N, C-alpha and C positions, 0 to 999 in steps of 0.2 A: 428515385429518392427513398422509396420504401425499403430498398435493399441495404441501406446504410444505417448505422446507428447515429441518429442526429439528436442533439440536445436542443430542446425548444428554445432555450435561452439564446443559443447561437443564432437561430433563425430569427428570433425577435430582434436581435441586434443588427442582423443583416438587413432586415426590413427598415429599421430606423436609419441606417447609413444610406441605403438606397433612396429612401423618400426624402431625406435631408440633403442628398447629393453631396455628402461629405461627412466628416467627423464632427465638425463644430456644432451643427444643429442636432446631430444625434446625441451629443453630450447632454443637452437640455432635456431630451425626451427620455433617455435611458438612465441617467444618473451615473454613467460610466465615464472615466476619463478618456481623452482622445488617444493616448498611447495604448490603453487597454483595448479600445475599440479597434484600433489599427492591428494589434496583435491577433485579436479574435477573427478579424476578417481574413488575415493572411493564413491563419490556421484552417479556417473553413475552406479557403481556396485550395490549400494543399490536400485536404481530405477529399475534396471533390475531384482534384486533378484538373481544375479549370480556373481560368482567370475571370473573376466576376466583375472586377472594376478596372477602369482605366484611371490611374491616379494622375491628377493634373495639379498644377500649382494652386488653383483656387477651388479644388473640390474633387469629388469622385463621380465618374460617369459609368453607368452600366455598360459592359460589353454585350455582345449579342448573346453569349452564353449566360451572362448575368441577368439579362432581361428575361430570358426563358425561365431561369431559376426563380426570379422574382415573381413571375406569374404563378408558378407552382406553389411557392411558399405563401403567397397571398391567399390562394384558394384554401390552403391548409389552415391559415390563420382564421379565416371566417368560420371554420368548424371548431377550432380549439379555444379561441379567446374567450367565448362565453363561459367555458368550463374552467379555464385557467385563472381568469381575473376575478371571478365572483368571490372565491374564497368562502369564508363563513358567511352565510346569508344575513346574519344579524349584525355583522360588522364589515360591510363591503369596502373595497378600496375605491375612493372617489377621486378621479383625476380631473383637475380643473386647468384648462389652458387659457391663457390670455396674454396680451402684450406686456411689455416690461413694466409700464406704469400701473396698470391694473393689478398685476401680480404683486408688486410692491405694496399697494394699498391693502390687498387681501391678507398678505403676510402680517401687516401691522394690526389687522383686525381679527387675527386668528382665533382668540378665545371666544368671541361672540359668533364667529362663523361655525365653529365646532359645536358650541352649546352643549347640550346634554345628549346629543345623538350618538357619541362615541365612535363616529365614523373616522376611518383612516383617510387623511387627505394627502394628495400629491399635487403640488403646484408645478405646472409646466409653463415656463416663460418662453414664448415663441411668437415672433412677429408673423410667421406663416400660419395658415389655417390647417389644423390637424384634423384627421378624419375621425368622426364620431362613429360612423357605421362600422369602421374597422377597429374601433375601440382604442385608437391611439390616445384618445381622451374621452372622458365621460360627459363633461360639461364644457362648453366653449363660450367665452365672452368675445363677441364678434361685432363688426361694424355693419353687418347686414343679416337679414333673416334667412332661414333655411329654404332651400328649393327642393331638397330631397323629401319625398313624402314620408320617409321613415323617421324624420327629425321633427321636433317641435321647437318653437321659438317664442320668446316673450320679449317685447320691446321694453327697454328699461328707461331710456332717456336720450339725451343728445350730448355728445362730447364736442367741446369747442376749443379752439387753439388761438394763441396769440404769441407775439414775440416778447421775450423777457430779458432784462439785463439789470445790473446794479444801479444804473442811472441812464439818462437819455443821451449821454455822450455817444457819438458815432463809434461803433466798435465792429470788428470783423464778425462774420457769421460763424456759428458753430454748427456743423452739419453732421448728423448721424448717418453713416454710410448704410446704404440699403435701398430697397425699392419701395419704401413706404411713401404715401402721399406727401407727408411733411418733408421727407428727405428730398423728394423731387422738387418740391416747392422752393426749398432753400437753394437747391442747385440752380433753379431758374432765376433766382435773384442774384446769381453770381457767387454763391457760397462755395462752389467747387474750386474757384480760382483764387478767391481773396480771403478765405477763412481757414479754419482748422477743422479737421475731420476726426471723428471718433467712431468706434465700432459698437458702443453700447449707449443707449439713451441716458443712463444715469450719469455718464461722464460729461454729457452736454450740460446737465444741470450743475455738476461740480465746477466746470469751467466758467459757466455764467456767474455762479456765486463768487468765484475767484476774480471776477472782473476781466476775464480773458476774451469775452465776446458776448454776442447776443444769440439766444437760442429760441427756437420755436418749441413750445411746450403745451401740453394740454392745460387748459385753464384751471382744472381742479388740482394740478400740481403746482403751477407757477404762482397762483393766487395765494397759496398757503405757505410760500417761502418768504419769511420776513425780510430776507436780504435782497429780494428781487422786486422789480416793479414792471408793469406792462409798459412797453415802449412802442406798441402798435395797437390798432384796433383789432377786434377779432377777425381772423382770416376766414372769410365765409366759405371759400372753396375747400377748406380742410375740415369743416364741421361735418359730423356724421352721426347717425343714430347708433345707439348701442343695444345689442341684443344678447340675450342669454339663450343658448341653443343646446339641446340635449336630445337623446334618443326617445322616441315615443314610448318604448317599453320601460326604459330605465327610470323615467320621471315618476313612475308609480311605486317604486321601491321606497318604503317609509324613510330610511336614513337619507336617501338621495333627495327626496321631497323636502325633508327638513333643512338640508344644506341649501337647496335652491331657494327656499323661503328666506333664509338668512342672507344669501347672496343678493337677492333682489333688494332687501332692506339696506344693505351696506352700499350697494352701487347707486341706488336712488339717493341716499343720504349724501354721498360724496360727489356724484357726477352729474346728476340730472340738471341741477340748476347752475352748473359751472359755466 
């Protein structure tokens, strides 16, 4: 790899597609469009003279050559990312990853989240857990604490779920496709056969507000929608703790510490008692 002239941006995009197992998830992480990512991956393969991905209807899988290349680039990333991402030390890029609902909440509270720190923020809406040690994200809002000794965690509160609809009339289920606990729970109630499916959580809320069905939502979302009401008790098996997770080293950077303090206040205010 050292014998060829590689652009780090190409390698960064390659890692995002490989880890996301396709273009869709890499779009959220990189900010690039799916067609752009597809073209960049094809160009990279042509330069290497190797086929890195097996392109399938529902995603990308690494070939044997792709896996070997992935391991090399991952090792390079561990050396380069601290230098590439830090930028000017007085104004670091702070990447915050969270699920769709928490990301939407943080976007609405942006002014108080930034405060006077002057930090550059990047929100990454992703249902999967991104790697903090590999700097895919700087701060993660997660449903469990860290196990890696390089990471620090702070328990924020507890997220609870219930079923919501415009009234108590029996309506079909609205299921968000994916492998999240709430998606599996709805499927277990028969939501796969009798309801409507969407690919993004926000669309489940839109359909519920339109009276098209009933949706499982976090209580801090559903309880704040004037057009909806709870039509079930809290679903105990979906309740989980909420954690803020960050790297042990990064949390001592003044701008990062300021954002963490504001994050804790916002999340406790909106989610802990829901």
